[in-house]
C-alpha positions in Angstrom: 15.9 -43.2 9.6 18.6 -40.7 8.5 18.9 -37.5 10.5 17.7 -34.4 8.7 20.5 -32.2 7.4 21.0 -28.7 8.8 20.1 -27.2 5.5 16.8 -29.1 5.5 16.0 -27.9 9.0 16.8 -24.3 8.2 14.7 -24.4 5.0 11.7 -25.8 6.9 12.1 -23.2 9.6 12.2 -20.4 7.1 9.1 -21.6 5.4 7.2 -21.6 8.7 8.5 -18.2 9.9 5.7 -16.5 11.8 6.0 -13.2 10.0 6.1 -14.6 6.5 3.2 -14.1 4.1 0.9 -16.6 2.3 1.7 -16.3 -1.3 -0.5 -17.3 -4.2 2.5 -18.9 -5.9 5.8 -20.4 -4.5 8.1 -18.0 -2.7 11.1 -18.6 -5.0 9.1 -18.2 -8.2 7.6 -14.9 -7.0 11.0 -13.5 -6.0 12.4 -14.5 -9.4 9.3 -13.1 -11.1 9.7 -9.6 -9.7 13.5 -9.8 -9.7 14.0 -8.7 -6.1 14.9 -10.3 -2.7 12.6 -10.4 0.3 13.5 -11.0 3.9 10.0 -12.3 4.8 8.9 -9.4 7.1 5.5 -8.2 7.9 4.6 -5.3 10.2 7.9 -4.5 11.8 8.4 -4.8 15.5 8.9 -1.4 17.1 12.6 -0.4 17.0 13.5 -3.6 15.1 14.8 -3.9 11.6 16.3 -7.4 11.4 14.8 -10.2 9.2 11.7 -12.0 10.4 11.4 -10.4 13.8 8.0 -11.0 15.4 6.0 -7.9 16.3 5.2 -7.4 20.0 1.5 -7.6 19.0 0.3 -10.5 16.8 -0.4 -9.0 13.3 -3.4 -10.4 11.3 -3.0 -10.8 7.6 -3.8 -7.9 5.3 -7.4 -7.3 4.4 -9.0 -9.6 1.8 -12.1 -8.8 -0.2 -14.2 -10.9 2.1 -12.8 -9.2 5.1 -13.6 -5.5 4.6 -11.5 -2.8 6.2 -14.3 -2.0 8.6 -18.0 -2.1 9.0 -20.2 -0.1 6.6 -22.8 0.5 9.2 -22.8 2.3 11.6 -20.3 4.8 10.2 -18.3 6.3 13.0 -16.8 9.8 12.7 -13.1 9.7 11.8 -10.8 10.1 14.7 -7.1 10.6 15.4 -4.8 13.2 13.9 -5.7 14.6 10.5 -3.8 13.1 7.5 -1.3 15.2 5.6 -1.7 17.2 2.5 -3.3 15.5 -0.5 -4.1 16.0 -4.2 -6.3 17.2 -5.9 -7.8 19.8 -3.6 -11.0 18.7 -1.9 -14.4 19.8 -3.0 -16.3 22.2 -0.8 -19.0 19.6 -0.1 -16.5 16.9 0.9 -13.4 18.5 2.6 -10.4 16.3 3.3 -9.2 16.1 6.9 -6.4 18.5 7.6 -7.5 21.4 5.4 -6.2 22.6 2.1 -3.3 20.6 0.7 -0.1 22.0 -0.6 0.4 21.1 -4.2 2.9 22.0 -7.0 2.0 24.5 -9.7 -0.4 23.3 -12.2 -2.2 20.9 -9.9 0.6 18.3 -9.5 1.3 16.1 -6.6 1.6 17.6 -3.1 5.1 18.3 -1.8 4.9 15.7 0.9 4.8 13.1 -1.9 7.7 14.5 -3.9 9.9 16.1 -1.3 10.7 13.2 1.0 14.1 13.5 2.5 16.3 10.3 2.3 13.8 8.3 0.4 14.4 4.5 0.5 15.2 2.4 -2.5 11.6 1.1 -3.0 11.3 -1.6 -5.7 7.6 -2.6 -5.9 4.3 -0.7 -6.1 1.3 -2.7 -4.7 -2.2 -1.5 -5.3 -5.2 -2.3 -3.0 -8.8 -1.6 -2.6 -10.3 -1.0 0.8 -13.1 -3.5 0.3 -15.4 -1.0 2.0 -17.9 1.5 0.7 -16.4 4.4 2.7 -13.0 5.3 4.0 -10.0 7.5 4.2 -6.6 7.6 5.9 -8.0 8.6 9.3 -10.7 5.9 9.3 -8.2 3.2 8.2 -5.7 4.4 10.8 -8.4 3.7 13.5 -9.3 0.3 12.0 -5.6 -0.8 11.7 -4.7 0.4 15.2 -7.6 -1.8 16.5 -5.8 -4.8 14.9 -2.7 -3.9 17.0 -0.8 -2.2 14.1 1.2 1.0 14.4 -1.3 2.8 12.3 -2.7 2.9 8.8 -0.8 0.3 6.8 -0.6 2.1 3.4 1.6 4.8 2.1 -1.1 6.5 0.2 -5.0 6.4 0.2 -7.1 7.7 -2.7 -10.6 8.8 -1.8 -13.9 8.0 -3.5 -15.9 11.0 -2.3 -16.9 9.7 1.2 -14.3 10.6 3.8 -12.3 12.6 1.3 -13.0 14.0 -2.1 -13.1 11.7 -5.1 -9.6 11.2 -6.4 -8.0 12.9 -3.3 -4.5 11.5 -2.6 -3.7 11.3 1.1 -0.1 10.8 2.2 0.3 8.8 5.4 3.0 8.8 8.1 4.5 5.7 6.6 5.5 7.6 3.4 6.5 10.8 5.2 8.7 8.9 7.7 9.7 6.3 5.1 8.6 3.4 7.3 7.9 -0.2 6.3 4.3 -0.7 5.3 1.7 -3.1 6.7 -0.3 -3.9 3.6 1.3 -6.9 1.7 2.6 -9.6 4.1 6.2 -10.6 3.4 7.0 -7.7 1.1 6.4 -4.6 3.2 10.0 -3.6 3.5 10.3 -3.0 -0.3 6.7 -2.3 -1.4 5.0 1.1 -1.7 1.3 0.5 -0.8 -1.5 2.5 -2.5 -5.1 1.9 -1.4 -8.2 3.1 -3.4 -11.3 3.4 -1.3 -14.1 1.1 -2.6 -15.0 -2.5 -3.1 -13.9 -3.3 -6.7 -15.4 -6.8 -6.5 -18.8 -4.9 -6.8 -18.1 -1.6 -8.4 -15.5 0.1 -10.6 -13.0 2.7 -9.3 -14.1 6.2 -10.2 -12.4 8.1 -13.1 -11.0 10.6 -10.7 -9.5 7.8 -8.6 -7.9 6.2 -11.7 -6.5 9.6 -12.9 -5.0 10.2 -9.4 -3.5 6.7 -9.3 -1.9 7.0 -12.7 -0.3 10.4 -11.8 1.0 9.0 -8.5 2.3 5.7 -10.0 4.0 7.5 -12.9 5.9 9.7 -10.5 6.9 6.8 -8.2 8.0 4.6 -11.1 10.1 7.4 -12.5 11.7 8.4 -9.2 12.6 4.8 -8.1 13.1 3.3 -11.6 10.3 0.7 -11.0 9.6 -1.2 -14.2 6.1 -2.0 -15.4 6.2 -5.6 -14.2 6.7 -4.5 -10.6 3.4 -2.6 -10.4 1.3 -5.4 -8.9 -2.0 -6.0 -7.3 -2.2 -7.3 -3.7 -3.5 -10.7 -4.9 -0.4 -11.3 -7.0 1.7 -11.5 -3.8 -0.7 -12.7 -1.1 -3.7 -15.1 -1.2 -6.5 -12.5 -1.7 -8.8 -11.2 -4.5 -7.6 -7.6 -3.7 -7.8 -5.2 -5.5 -10.9 -6.8 -7.0 -12.1 -8.3 -10.3 -13.3 -4.9 -11.6 -9.9 -3.3 -11.3 -7.1 -3.8 -13.8 -3.6 -3.2 -12.3 -2.1 -4.2 -15.7 -3.8 -1.3 -17.4 -2.5 1.1 -14.8 1.0 -0.2 -15.2 0.8 0.1 -19.0 -0.4 3.7 -18.8 2.3 4.9 -16.4 5.6 4.4 -18.2 7.6 7.4 -17.0 8.9 10.1 -19.4 12.6 10.0 -20.1 13.2 13.0 -17.8 11.4 11.2 -14.9 13.3 8.0 -15.5 16.5 9.8 -14.5 15.1 10.2 -11.0 15.8 13.1 -8.6 
C-alpha cells in the first residue's frame, strides 16, 4: 500500500480538528458561499488567538432547537452582573437588569452598540433563537458558564417580555470588549451573534423583537459593509434547526439594506 502523502494527512487532521464545527454543507462550499475565510475556531482558549486552539474546558456545541438554552421550570432568578444598556427602554412592569439604558436621541440604538472603540472587521451576522420560553443576557450568562464557557455566547440578546422588555436589546461583554463569540461553532471569530428570546419552532417572534432586530442589523450591516447574503441563520452554518421554522432570516436580511450614508461606515 502506498504511503499517505503529507498533504493528505494534513487535510485529514484539519477536518478532524477538535474545535471545528459540524456544518450542514461541506466546509469549502460554505466558505465559498459567504465569501470569507474561517480558521475553524470555536470558543477561544483564554489568552489564545491562534487557529484551532483547544479551550481549557471542553466546549459543547451551540444550542439546537431540541436542546433549549435552559429549563423552563423551575425558573431561577437571574444572577451575575447586570447586563449593559439596551434599547428600547424597558416597560415599568418588566424592567431590564441594569437600570435605564443610554440611547441616542429619537430612540436609536444605545451608545454601547454604536460607540465601540477599535471595532473588529466583522464579516457575518448570525441570528439565533434561545429555544426557551424565557431568557435574557444574565440568565444565558449563567447557563453558558455552567457549560464551561467564559460567559454568554452572544453579542446581543433581544428580549421577549420575560427577563427584559419585549424588543429590548441587551449588549453583552463580548460586543463591548470585541471578543470572539461562542454561538456558531467554527465561525465565532468573524460572526456577530444575535439571539432572540423564544422558541421559534413553536411560536413567532414578537413584532417588537423584529423591529429591534431590523434596527440592529441595519446598523451593523452599514457599519461593517456586510452584504445581504452574509446575514445568516445559525442552521445555515451548523447542523441545527435554529433559529426555528417560524422565523425568516431572509426577510430580515432583505429589509435591512443600509442607507447610502450608513454604507460609508464610521
